[in-house]
C-alpha positions in Angstrom: -29.4 10.4 -4.1 -31.2 9.2 -1.0 -29.7 6.7 1.3 -32.4 4.1 0.6 -31.9 4.5 -3.2 -28.1 4.2 -2.8 -28.5 1.0 -0.8 -31.0 -0.4 -3.3 -28.5 0.3 -6.2 -25.7 -1.3 -4.2 -27.8 -4.5 -3.6 -29.0 -4.7 -7.2 -25.5 -4.0 -8.7 -23.7 -6.4 -6.4 -26.2 -9.2 -7.4 -26.0 -8.6 -11.2 -22.2 -8.0 -11.5 -22.5 -4.3 -12.3 -20.7 -3.3 -9.1 -17.6 -5.3 -10.0 -17.6 -4.0 -13.5 -17.8 -0.4 -12.3 -15.1 -1.0 -9.7 -12.7 -2.7 -12.2 -13.3 -0.1 -14.9 -12.4 2.6 -12.4 -9.3 0.6 -11.5 -10.2 0.5 -7.8 -9.3 -2.5 -5.7 -11.7 -4.3 -3.4 -9.5 -3.1 -0.5 -9.9 0.5 -1.5 -13.7 0.1 -1.9 -13.8 -1.6 1.5 -11.9 1.3 3.2 -14.3 3.8 1.7 -17.4 1.8 2.8 -16.1 1.0 6.3 -16.0 -2.8 5.7 -13.3 -5.5 5.1 -12.1 -6.4 1.7 -13.6 -9.8 2.3 -17.0 -8.2 2.6 -16.7 -6.5 -0.7 -15.5 -9.7 -2.3 -18.6 -11.5 -0.8 -20.9 -8.9 -2.1 -19.4 -9.1 -5.6 -19.5 -12.9 -5.5 -23.2 -12.9 -4.5 -22.5 -14.7 -1.2 -23.6 -11.7 0.9 -25.9 -8.7 0.3 -24.7 -5.2 1.3 -26.9 -3.6 4.0 -27.1 -0.6 6.3 -24.7 2.2 6.2 -22.0 0.3 4.3 -24.6 -0.4 1.5 -25.5 3.3 1.3 -21.8 4.2 1.1 -21.1 1.4 -1.5 -24.1 2.6 -3.7 -23.0 6.2 -3.5 -19.4 5.4 -4.3 -20.4 3.1 -7.2 -22.6 5.9 -8.6 -19.7 8.4 -8.4 -17.3 6.0 -10.0 -19.8 5.3 -12.8 -20.1 9.0 -13.5 -16.4 9.6 -13.8 -15.2 6.5 -15.7 -15.8 5.9 -19.4 
């Protein structure tokens, strides 16, 4: 997956609630997601609440991580 596609997925999924569903299904906390993405737990919470939009390197990391979690969880 290219970086721009991962970032686009992250933005779309954060906005429509898919990101939160994937994270919760995988039983991953916002703090764990934040650590993997290089941001604070408050940033992940803001993305999932629609108050902020992921961008840059953290968005790419978030999108890639969400895609991996989606692939390994039922």
